[in-house]
Backbone as a chain_set.jsonl record, in Angstrom:
{"seq": "MLCEKILGRADQTDLSGRQLDYVNIEWFEAFKKIHKKVTDKGEEVGIRLDDTVLSRGLYEGDILYLDKERALVVHTPKCMVIRVKVDENHPHMAAKVCYEIGNRHAPLFYGEEENTFITPYNEPMYLMLEKLHGVTATKEIQRLDFDRRISAAVHNHHH", "coords": {"N": [[0.851, -1.17, 0.0], [0.518, 2.226, -0.798], [0.689, 5.394, 0.547], [-0.149, 8.719, 0.018], [-1.218, 11.079, 0.892], [-2.516, 13.095, 3.567], [-5.519, 12.388, 4.868], [-7.3, 13.389, 6.668], [-8.39, 13.709, 10.106], [-8.628, 11.311, 12.697], [-10.222, 11.859, 14.915], [-12.026, 13.597, 13.894], [-13.463, 12.397, 11.953], [-15.921, 10.113, 10.828], [-15.445, 6.942, 11.62], [-16.791, 4.648, 12.063], [-17.702, 1.234, 11.73], [-15.521, 0.565, 10.236], [-12.462, -1.246, 9.913], [-9.749, -0.535, 11.915], [-6.364, 0.21, 11.454], [-3.059, 0.765, 12.536], [-0.184, 2.821, 12.112], [2.986, 3.217, 13.352], [4.598, 6.207, 13.99], [7.406, 7.658, 14.98], [8.369, 10.478, 17.081], [10.606, 11.78, 16.008], [10.478, 11.105, 13.397], [8.322, 12.329, 12.32], [8.35, 14.517, 10.592], [9.315, 13.741, 8.189], [9.308, 13.019, 4.683], [9.205, 10.55, 3.407], [8.511, 7.211, 4.177], [8.937, 3.793, 5.121], [7.069, 1.364, 6.389], [5.636, -1.025, 8.729], [2.403, -1.929, 9.516], [0.342, -2.144, 12.524], [-1.149, -4.435, 12.105], [0.437, -5.908, 10.495], [0.798, -5.236, 7.779], [2.704, -4.121, 5.029], [3.565, -0.783, 4.388], [4.015, 2.041, 2.37], [4.898, 5.403, 2.67], [4.6, 8.414, 1.137], [4.874, 11.643, 1.085], [4.0, 15.091, 0.291], [5.793, 18.272, 0.266], [4.548, 19.726, 2.293], [4.466, 18.3, 4.651], [6.885, 18.724, 5.818], [6.79, 21.029, 7.339], [4.338, 20.845, 8.642], [4.113, 18.2, 9.694], [3.418, 14.796, 10.806], [0.651, 13.907, 12.645], [-0.593, 12.418, 15.683], [-3.316, 10.39, 15.086], [-3.762, 11.176, 12.452], [-5.164, 10.364, 9.308], [-4.168, 8.119, 6.884], [-4.99, 6.362, 4.981], [-8.136, 5.457, 3.636], [-11.072, 3.7, 3.17], [-14.262, 2.132, 2.499], [-14.159, 0.0, 4.214], [-11.795, -0.004, 5.722], [-9.343, 1.829, 7.661], [-6.308, 3.548, 7.846], [-4.334, 4.734, 10.34], [-2.278, 7.191, 11.876], [-0.123, 6.571, 14.58], [1.473, 7.96, 17.285], [3.964, 6.932, 19.216], [4.564, 6.949, 22.79], [7.299, 8.637, 24.398], [10.472, 9.14, 26.048], [10.737, 12.113, 27.815], [11.79, 15.428, 28.808], [10.442, 17.246, 31.326], [10.169, 20.55, 32.014], [9.997, 22.834, 34.54], [9.521, 26.131, 35.356], [10.183, 28.008, 38.143], [7.791, 30.035, 39.829], [8.821, 32.242, 41.14], [11.011, 32.899, 39.695], [10.586, 33.929, 36.979], [11.956, 34.973, 34.802], [13.694, 32.998, 34.029], [12.453, 31.412, 32.192], [12.986, 32.358, 29.635], [15.707, 31.746, 29.503], [15.648, 28.929, 29.64], [14.234, 28.328, 27.241], [16.014, 29.45, 25.4], [18.368, 27.876, 25.802], [17.479, 25.283, 25.137], [16.648, 25.682, 22.478], [19.087, 26.503, 21.387], [20.415, 24.148, 21.246], [19.147, 22.971, 19.222], [16.898, 21.43, 19.728], [13.588, 20.094, 19.733], [10.841, 21.962, 21.074], [8.163, 22.2, 23.333], [5.079, 23.515, 24.611], [4.168, 22.964, 27.985], [1.492, 21.49, 29.942], [0.866, 23.112, 32.044], [1.239, 26.529, 33.21], [4.342, 28.149, 32.546], [5.709, 25.784, 32.045], [7.576, 23.481, 30.176], [8.282, 21.146, 27.517], [10.595, 18.838, 26.239], [12.154, 16.467, 24.036], [13.913, 13.763, 25.565], [17.365, 13.827, 26.31], [20.47, 12.962, 27.688], [22.665, 14.922, 28.125], [21.215, 17.34, 27.822], [19.307, 17.114, 29.847], [20.969, 17.094, 32.165], [22.097, 19.667, 31.976], [19.792, 21.318, 32.193], [18.905, 20.623, 34.733], [20.72, 21.928, 36.348], [20.111, 24.619, 36.272], [19.238, 27.521, 38.018], [16.234, 27.957, 39.8], [14.754, 26.314, 38.222], [13.129, 23.26, 37.54], [13.802, 20.072, 36.426], [12.456, 17.137, 35.136], [12.325, 13.651, 34.334], [10.079, 12.028, 32.156], [7.632, 9.837, 30.712], [5.819, 10.276, 27.858], [3.437, 11.148, 25.259], [4.365, 13.216, 22.629], [2.827, 16.241, 21.826], [2.131, 17.697, 18.957], [0.534, 19.876, 18.449], [1.131, 21.559, 20.475], [3.63, 22.54, 20.073], [6.435, 24.713, 20.208], [8.772, 25.394, 18.849], [9.578, 26.125, 15.456], [10.027, 24.072, 13.644], [10.453, 20.568, 13.786], [13.289, 18.754, 13.924], [14.265, 16.102, 11.728], [15.825, 14.137, 12.834], [17.578, 12.509, 15.537], [19.725, 12.552, 18.419]], "CA": [[0.0, 0.0, 0.0], [1.237, 3.489, -0.849], [-0.118, 6.516, 1.041], [0.477, 9.942, -0.461], [-1.906, 12.256, 1.412], [-3.183, 13.047, 4.866], [-6.921, 12.457, 4.46], [-8.118, 13.944, 7.742], [-8.035, 13.306, 11.471], [-9.53, 10.27, 13.204], [-11.179, 12.431, 15.861], [-12.95, 14.455, 13.154], [-13.99, 11.581, 10.867], [-16.723, 8.965, 11.262], [-14.753, 5.705, 11.244], [-17.589, 3.507, 12.52], [-17.85, 0.155, 10.766], [-14.256, 0.307, 9.536], [-11.369, -1.828, 10.684], [-8.662, 0.431, 12.068], [-4.996, -0.273, 11.54], [-2.225, 1.887, 12.956], [1.227, 2.834, 11.743], [3.748, 3.991, 14.332], [5.525, 7.24, 13.517], [8.097, 8.239, 16.139], [8.396, 11.938, 17.021], [11.707, 12.255, 15.172], [10.152, 10.753, 12.015], [7.051, 12.962, 11.969], [8.516, 15.553, 9.58], [9.948, 13.15, 7.013], [8.389, 12.839, 3.559], [9.156, 9.17, 2.928], [8.61, 6.181, 5.213], [8.579, 2.413, 4.82], [6.637, 0.892, 7.704], [4.73, -2.163, 8.846], [1.31, -1.531, 10.396], [0.095, -3.031, 13.667], [-1.717, -5.696, 11.609], [1.444, -6.607, 9.701], [0.819, -4.865, 6.371], [3.741, -3.175, 4.645], [3.009, 0.454, 3.845], [4.924, 3.103, 1.987], [4.315, 6.728, 2.845], [5.334, 9.401, 0.336], [4.089, 12.859, 1.241], [4.578, 16.275, -0.34], [6.616, 19.131, 1.117], [3.822, 20.314, 3.428], [4.757, 17.543, 5.876], [8.137, 19.229, 6.387], [6.46, 22.021, 8.363], [3.155, 20.41, 9.392], [4.378, 16.95, 10.399], [2.364, 13.792, 10.958], [0.095, 13.986, 13.991], [-1.387, 11.327, 16.24], [-4.684, 10.391, 14.582], [-3.872, 11.481, 11.026], [-5.614, 9.238, 8.492], [-3.351, 8.011, 5.679], [-5.738, 5.555, 4.01], [-9.524, 5.344, 4.054], [-12.098, 3.232, 2.247], [-15.491, 1.789, 3.224], [-13.909, -1.089, 5.155], [-10.579, 0.143, 6.523], [-8.672, 3.124, 7.815], [-4.941, 3.49, 8.364], [-4.22, 5.912, 11.193], [-0.965, 7.421, 12.491], [0.008, 6.503, 16.041], [2.757, 8.475, 17.753], [4.234, 6.298, 20.513], [5.125, 7.746, 23.877], [8.759, 8.624, 24.443], [11.045, 9.792, 27.219], [10.844, 13.563, 27.656], [12.168, 16.233, 29.965], [9.466, 18.267, 31.693], [10.889, 21.654, 32.635], [9.103, 23.742, 35.26], [10.185, 27.348, 35.814], [9.592, 28.461, 39.404], [7.079, 31.313, 39.69], [9.661, 33.311, 41.684], [12.117, 33.118, 38.756], [9.967, 33.869, 35.647], [12.942, 35.313, 33.768], [14.405, 31.786, 33.626], [11.756, 30.805, 31.046], [13.749, 32.734, 28.447], [16.966, 30.985, 29.532], [15.3, 27.549, 29.291], [13.92, 28.283, 25.818], [17.249, 29.711, 24.668], [19.275, 26.726, 25.898], [16.92, 24.162, 24.366], [16.734, 26.073, 21.069], [20.495, 26.558, 21.0], [20.812, 22.76, 20.982], [18.294, 22.552, 18.103], [15.949, 20.411, 20.188], [12.195, 20.548, 19.678], [10.339, 22.516, 22.327], [6.708, 22.181, 23.401], [4.463, 24.036, 25.825], [3.601, 21.992, 28.901], [0.074, 21.697, 30.24], [0.77, 24.149, 33.064], [1.976, 27.751, 32.923], [5.795, 28.093, 32.791], [6.182, 24.41, 31.906], [7.988, 23.172, 28.817], [8.603, 19.745, 27.266], [11.532, 18.573, 25.146], [12.569, 15.059, 24.062], [14.995, 13.494, 26.51], [18.733, 13.352, 26.095], [21.172, 13.115, 28.968], [23.323, 16.222, 28.311], [20.196, 18.376, 27.994], [18.741, 16.936, 31.181], [21.953, 17.53, 33.155], [22.216, 21.119, 31.895], [18.568, 21.933, 32.714], [18.876, 20.357, 36.176], [21.626, 22.847, 37.042], [19.64, 26.004, 36.202], [18.599, 28.031, 39.239], [14.825, 28.285, 39.626], [14.203, 25.416, 37.205], [13.067, 21.849, 37.903], [13.739, 19.189, 35.254], [12.124, 15.756, 35.487], [12.155, 12.724, 33.215], [8.752, 11.431, 32.092], [7.275, 9.191, 29.46], [4.544, 10.798, 27.375], [3.321, 11.376, 23.826], [4.553, 14.617, 22.279], [1.652, 16.817, 21.179], [2.633, 18.691, 18.013], [-0.296, 21.075, 18.548], [1.694, 22.39, 21.536], [5.048, 22.823, 19.811], [6.865, 26.104, 20.164], [9.76, 25.541, 17.793], [8.947, 26.181, 14.141], [10.142, 22.774, 12.981], [11.091, 19.511, 14.558], [14.259, 18.118, 13.041], [13.921, 14.72, 11.474], [16.835, 13.236, 13.377], [17.826, 12.714, 16.958], [21.097, 12.194, 18.778]], "C": [[0.895, 1.23, 0.0], [0.286, 4.607, -0.438], [0.591, 7.804, 0.673], [-0.181, 11.213, 0.051], [-2.385, 12.006, 2.829], [-4.648, 13.341, 4.573], [-7.839, 13.055, 5.516], [-7.608, 13.462, 9.079], [-9.072, 12.313, 11.977], [-10.583, 10.85, 14.139], [-12.192, 13.361, 15.19], [-13.636, 13.716, 12.004], [-14.794, 10.43, 11.447], [-16.064, 7.688, 10.733], [-15.542, 4.463, 11.65], [-17.771, 2.514, 11.378], [-16.579, -0.174, 10.007], [-13.28, -0.376, 10.475], [-10.244, -0.805, 10.723], [-7.333, -0.298, 12.157], [-4.138, 0.959, 11.807], [-0.803, 1.712, 12.456], [1.939, 3.748, 12.734], [4.707, 4.939, 13.628], [6.13, 7.885, 14.76], [8.197, 9.751, 15.966], [9.461, 12.448, 16.063], [11.525, 11.876, 13.703], [8.988, 11.587, 11.465], [7.167, 13.987, 10.842], [9.286, 15.054, 8.363], [8.906, 12.9, 5.934], [8.193, 11.375, 3.184], [9.383, 8.21, 4.096], [8.316, 4.823, 4.587], [8.304, 1.771, 6.173], [5.842, -0.395, 7.581], [3.667, -1.758, 9.867], [1.178, -2.507, 11.557], [-0.452, -4.384, 13.244], [-0.796, -6.402, 10.63], [1.493, -6.264, 8.228], [1.938, -3.869, 6.109], [3.085, -1.963, 4.007], [4.15, 1.414, 3.521], [4.198, 4.425, 2.153], [5.204, 7.701, 2.09], [4.482, 10.661, 0.296], [4.769, 14.041, 0.559], [5.292, 17.139, 0.699], [5.872, 19.723, 2.312], [4.114, 19.58, 4.731], [6.034, 18.044, 6.551], [7.889, 20.29, 7.46], [5.271, 21.592, 9.215], [3.439, 19.197, 10.263], [3.198, 16.006, 10.341], [1.937, 13.779, 12.411], [-0.538, 12.658, 14.396], [-2.805, 11.458, 15.685], [-4.841, 10.801, 13.133], [-4.263, 10.213, 10.265], [-4.815, 9.253, 7.192], [-4.037, 7.197, 4.586], [-7.153, 5.396, 4.548], [-10.362, 4.797, 2.904], [-13.299, 2.807, 3.085], [-15.261, 0.749, 4.317], [-12.755, -0.841, 6.12], [-10.137, 1.587, 6.626], [-7.284, 2.866, 8.384], [-4.669, 4.817, 9.054], [-2.82, 5.983, 11.799], [-1.083, 7.295, 14.011], [1.408, 6.992, 16.388], [3.036, 7.873, 19.129], [4.772, 7.287, 21.542], [6.646, 7.631, 23.84], [9.211, 9.284, 25.746], [11.216, 11.275, 26.897], [11.408, 14.178, 28.928], [11.058, 17.263, 30.161], [10.223, 19.319, 32.494], [9.866, 22.607, 33.247], [9.932, 24.92, 35.755], [9.445, 27.834, 37.049], [8.964, 29.841, 39.222], [7.87, 32.5, 40.24], [10.849, 33.653, 40.779], [11.595, 33.113, 37.309], [10.927, 34.193, 34.508], [13.694, 34.08, 33.265], [13.704, 31.065, 32.469], [12.511, 31.127, 29.755], [15.045, 31.937, 28.366], [16.718, 29.532, 29.118], [15.059, 27.438, 27.787], [15.165, 28.518, 24.963], [18.138, 28.473, 24.647], [18.774, 25.537, 25.084], [17.017, 24.476, 22.868], [18.152, 26.1, 20.552], [21.046, 25.17, 20.693], [19.941, 22.139, 19.887], [17.345, 21.425, 18.481], [14.531, 20.953, 20.043], [11.71, 20.982, 21.056], [8.823, 22.623, 22.254], [6.256, 22.877, 24.674], [4.004, 22.857, 26.673], [2.145, 22.322, 29.159], [-0.133, 22.834, 31.237], [1.583, 25.37, 32.637], [3.441, 27.589, 33.336], [6.334, 26.667, 32.816], [6.46, 24.136, 30.436], [8.362, 21.702, 28.736], [9.601, 19.691, 26.119], [11.893, 17.088, 25.193], [13.831, 14.894, 24.909], [16.309, 13.222, 25.796], [19.518, 13.755, 27.335], [21.884, 14.46, 29.124], [22.33, 17.366, 28.535], [19.625, 18.313, 29.407], [19.692, 17.456, 32.257], [22.112, 19.05, 33.162], [20.996, 21.796, 32.527], [18.443, 21.763, 34.22], [19.686, 21.382, 36.966], [21.148, 24.294, 37.041], [18.886, 26.384, 37.469], [17.146, 28.399, 38.943], [14.11, 27.41, 38.614], [14.227, 23.991, 37.748], [12.915, 21.037, 36.628], [13.456, 17.772, 35.736], [11.986, 14.935, 34.222], [10.755, 12.129, 33.306], [8.602, 10.704, 30.767], [5.898, 9.715, 29.063], [4.583, 10.927, 25.859], [3.514, 12.871, 23.575], [3.351, 15.093, 21.467], [2.113, 17.947, 20.274], [1.759, 19.942, 17.961], [0.265, 22.045, 19.586], [3.156, 22.755, 21.281], [5.283, 24.316, 19.717], [7.815, 26.299, 18.995], [9.084, 25.394, 16.436], [8.993, 24.84, 13.424], [10.806, 21.81, 13.935], [12.031, 18.8, 13.597], [13.939, 16.641, 12.902], [15.047, 13.76, 11.87], [16.932, 13.457, 14.871], [19.208, 12.177, 17.269], [21.077, 11.219, 19.932]], "O": [[1.903, 1.278, 0.705], [-0.796, 4.75, -1.008], [1.773, 7.979, 0.967], [0.24, 12.313, -0.308], [-2.626, 10.87, 3.237], [-4.982, 14.421, 4.085], [-9.037, 13.211, 5.276], [-6.528, 12.878, 9.174], [-10.264, 12.465, 11.709], [-11.72, 10.379, 14.154], [-13.111, 13.855, 15.843], [-14.31, 14.332, 11.178], [-14.395, 9.835, 12.448], [-16.126, 7.399, 9.538], [-15.021, 3.349, 11.589], [-17.967, 2.894, 10.223], [-16.567, -1.11, 9.207], [-13.27, -0.119, 11.679], [-9.837, -0.274, 9.689], [-7.206, -1.302, 12.858], [-4.456, 2.06, 11.356], [-0.285, 0.597, 12.387], [1.549, 4.899, 12.93], [5.513, 4.534, 12.79], [5.438, 8.579, 15.504], [8.12, 10.256, 14.846], [9.245, 13.445, 15.375], [12.324, 12.277, 12.857], [8.709, 11.544, 10.267], [6.165, 14.294, 10.197], [9.84, 15.845, 7.6], [7.751, 12.603, 6.238], [7.127, 11.0, 2.695], [10.311, 8.373, 4.888], [7.538, 4.721, 3.639], [9.205, 1.649, 7.004], [5.434, -0.801, 6.493], [3.997, -1.296, 10.96], [1.817, -3.559, 11.575], [-0.247, -5.379, 13.94], [-1.192, -7.383, 10.001], [2.181, -6.954, 7.475], [2.113, -2.903, 6.851], [2.17, -2.091, 3.193], [5.102, 1.571, 4.285], [3.021, 4.546, 1.815], [6.4, 7.806, 2.359], [3.493, 10.735, -0.434], [5.967, 14.0, 0.281], [5.379, 16.77, 1.87], [6.512, 20.181, 3.259], [4.02, 20.173, 5.806], [6.235, 17.806, 7.742], [8.688, 20.435, 8.385], [5.204, 21.94, 10.394], [3.055, 19.162, 11.432], [2.114, 16.37, 9.884], [2.771, 13.653, 13.308], [-0.964, 11.876, 13.546], [-3.424, 12.516, 15.8], [-5.958, 10.779, 12.618], [-3.756, 9.127, 10.547], [-4.781, 10.26, 6.484], [-3.706, 7.326, 3.407], [-7.357, 5.224, 5.75], [-10.366, 5.353, 1.806], [-13.342, 3.102, 4.279], [-16.067, 0.625, 5.24], [-12.733, -1.402, 7.216], [-10.494, 2.439, 5.813], [-7.116, 2.057, 9.296], [-4.758, 5.882, 8.443], [-2.249, 4.963, 12.187], [-2.001, 7.829, 14.634], [2.401, 6.5, 15.852], [2.405, 8.268, 20.109], [5.354, 8.317, 21.2], [7.202, 6.662, 23.323], [8.416, 9.906, 26.45], [11.761, 11.645, 25.857], [11.49, 13.534, 29.974], [10.772, 18.056, 29.264], [10.838, 19.017, 33.517], [8.985, 23.118, 32.557], [10.913, 24.744, 36.476], [8.234, 28.047, 37.014], [9.526, 30.707, 38.55], [7.621, 33.641, 39.851], [11.603, 34.585, 41.062], [12.115, 32.361, 36.485], [10.734, 33.739, 33.38], [14.273, 34.118, 32.18], [14.302, 30.197, 31.833], [12.656, 30.267, 28.886], [15.44, 31.5, 27.285], [17.486, 28.968, 28.339], [15.614, 26.557, 27.131], [15.351, 27.871, 23.932], [18.611, 28.068, 23.586], [19.559, 24.863, 24.416], [17.427, 23.621, 22.083], [18.398, 25.756, 19.396], [22.028, 25.034, 19.964], [19.992, 20.932, 19.654], [17.026, 20.569, 17.656], [14.305, 22.151, 20.215], [12.126, 20.43, 22.075], [8.266, 23.073, 21.254], [6.949, 22.841, 25.691], [3.507, 21.864, 26.142], [1.626, 23.317, 28.654], [-1.199, 23.45, 31.265], [2.494, 25.268, 31.815], [3.74, 26.965, 34.355], [7.299, 26.374, 33.522], [5.678, 24.513, 29.562], [8.713, 21.081, 29.74], [9.462, 20.419, 25.136], [11.935, 16.503, 26.275], [14.691, 15.774, 24.956], [16.36, 12.487, 24.809], [19.241, 14.786, 27.948], [21.729, 15.099, 30.164], [22.58, 18.258, 29.346], [19.479, 19.337, 30.075], [19.27, 18.177, 33.161], [22.247, 19.656, 34.225], [21.143, 22.738, 33.306], [17.937, 22.648, 34.909], [19.372, 21.67, 38.121], [21.724, 25.125, 37.744], [18.007, 25.654, 37.928], [16.862, 29.073, 37.953], [12.996, 27.72, 38.193], [15.216, 23.562, 38.341], [12.004, 21.282, 35.837], [14.13, 17.266, 36.633], [11.585, 15.442, 33.174], [10.295, 11.768, 34.389], [9.359, 10.936, 29.824], [4.938, 9.614, 29.826], [5.648, 10.825, 25.25], [2.89, 13.698, 24.241], [2.916, 14.42, 20.532], [2.449, 19.031, 20.751], [2.209, 20.976, 17.47], [-0.085, 23.225, 19.581], [3.841, 23.23, 22.186], [4.45, 25.073, 19.219], [7.681, 27.258, 18.235], [8.132, 24.628, 16.289], [8.077, 24.513, 12.67], [11.614, 22.196, 14.78], [11.595, 18.298, 12.561], [13.416, 16.009, 13.82], [15.186, 12.687, 11.283], [16.439, 14.451, 15.405], [19.792, 11.436, 16.477], [22.133, 10.787, 20.394]]}, "num_chains": 1, "name": "protein.A"}
């Protein structure tokens, strides 16, 4: 199967009566145009998207294939992240956190709470953030929500 378009979102489409199959797209793959994957049900799938995916990315719930019987939906697995909380008594440190993460070309996301940020985990980043005064860094496992991204693009590689 070859998928060449994002056909909609699962949460905005009536998928009742269809068999759902999922293809895992890791966060660092979400902005790539070409993929060769195997779905959860064991079907090989090729994904070849146009340039819009370079800035939009593939989101959890994107539909890549749809007919009367089946739907192929993107699943973004959870990953290890760093949750960064800036203490309310040190609000100026939010700029420092964003600068340091951006300076390392890491993707940056808003957290669910005010003055909270999320970035994919790597040890040097974690150790650096842990040392900042007025900042708490914790490791967590969660799904990255591209609707909450701050950085303009997420690089299609990781270290």
